C-alpha positions, 0 to 999 in steps of 0.5 A: 035218624042216622041209625035208620039210615044205617039200617037201610043201607045194611039191608040194601047191601045184604048179599042175595039169598041162594033162592034169589040167585036162582030166581035171577038166573039167565034163561035165554041163550041170547041174553047169555051171549050179550052178557058175555060180549058175544054179539051173535051165537058162534055155535048156533043154538038148537031149534028146539031149545024150549025142550031143555032151556038155558038156565045159568045163575049169575054166580056161574056167569061171572066165572066165564071169560067175556068174549071167549066163545070157547070158554070151558064153563060157557061150553057146559051151558050154551045150547048148540045146534049139535044137540038136534043131531040124531046120533046112533047109540045116543038115546033118551035113557042111556043109563037105564033109570026107568027100567030100575025104578022101583016106585015113583022117584025111587031108582035101585040099580045097585045092591044095598043102595037106593036113589031118590029123585028129590027134585026135578029142578037144578040151579043150572042146565048142563048141556050134557045132562044125563037126565035131560029127558027124565020124566020129572013130572012123575016123581014125588013133589010133596012129602006124602008122595015120598011114602011109596018110595020109602016103603020100598026101602023099609021093606028091604033091610039090605038097603043101608044107603039112600042117595038123594039126587035129582035134579038137585036135592039142595034145590029143596028148601031146608024145611022140606029137606029136613023132613025127608032126612028125618023120614029116612032116619026113621028106617033103622037099617039105613046107615048112610045118606049120600047127597049128589049136588052141584049147588055148592059149586054153582051157588055156594050161598046154598051152604048156609049155617042152617044146612050145615047144622041140619046135616050135623044132627042126623045120625046117618053117616054123610057123603056129599058128592059134588060135580065139578068139571073144571078148575075155573069152577072153584073160586073163593066162595066155592072153597068156603062152601066146601070148608063149611060142608066139612064142618058137618063131618061129611065125606066130600067127593067129586065126580067130573064128566070127561067133556070134549073142549072142556076138560079133555087135556092133562093140565086141566085135569091135574089142576082140577084134582089139585084144587079138589084135594087142597079143599079136602075133596077127593077126586072120586070119579071121572065119568065117560060121557053118558050117551044121552040123545043130544050130547054126542058133541061132548064125547071124548074117545075112551082111548083118550080118556085112558091116556089122560088117566095114565098121564095123571098117575105119573104126575099125581099121588094115587089119592088125587087120581080119579077112577075113570068109569062108565055107567051102562044100563042094566049093569050091577055096578059102574065099570072101571075103565082104567 
């Protein structure tokens, strides 16, 4: 009798899976504000929020300061009326994804590398997202639908690196992700696998032992690129997830986006770089905001970004200073601003 009771209690207190956390995410800006003791929307959500709805997991919510409408983590996910503004120079496909598409879900902009859109789903909806207008309904969903994209890779022996992106590739369940990696492994001239993901810092429970073991076993050299914009995004669970990713012998990099009101000050960027380095993750890129329709209110002038980078260089070792870059449609590489 006692044993049964103990087992029941154990089941009851078992931490939720990453899938359960995704399913329980907040999907309404009014609910988000109520949970944060913000009675009304101080920033006025856009009229057509249904086009890019609120999506915030509980693991992110608990890092936001209640009662603070200017919390840098809240600003990344709270819809604002400014998203409805039409601003010259801000367009639906700012980085030229569609023009670089070689097959459904396969984007090739740069020599030797090809990017697969593996999932249209994300574990959070970042309001500055550069693919918020991407036609995910036209991208592959089932494994057979990746065949056309991978055939392009097979026929081009200059492609030695495949990038998994999205959405977020770690929104794929392990079985499906493993199948895709095995399909890529079967292409002899592919040597490296790069995974761009925000999940380890959003829902660190996604970095399971099964995922780590799967990545360990692949013959491909692995690069995992995280997306962390602010030091408050890194808590104990995130640090543990980053350590587990290190166990699969992956090179761990971080790409941040320079965002007005979020991380456009020196002390924040220095704290972010220090936390990343302390957790064996290299601050790789600081991106100038992609000029996507609906995100102009996040833009920081490049002159300010350059000044911040120069100030970081005076305070940090070289390896802790990210490259400040811009992506321009049709260019053969990212442009290093400074």
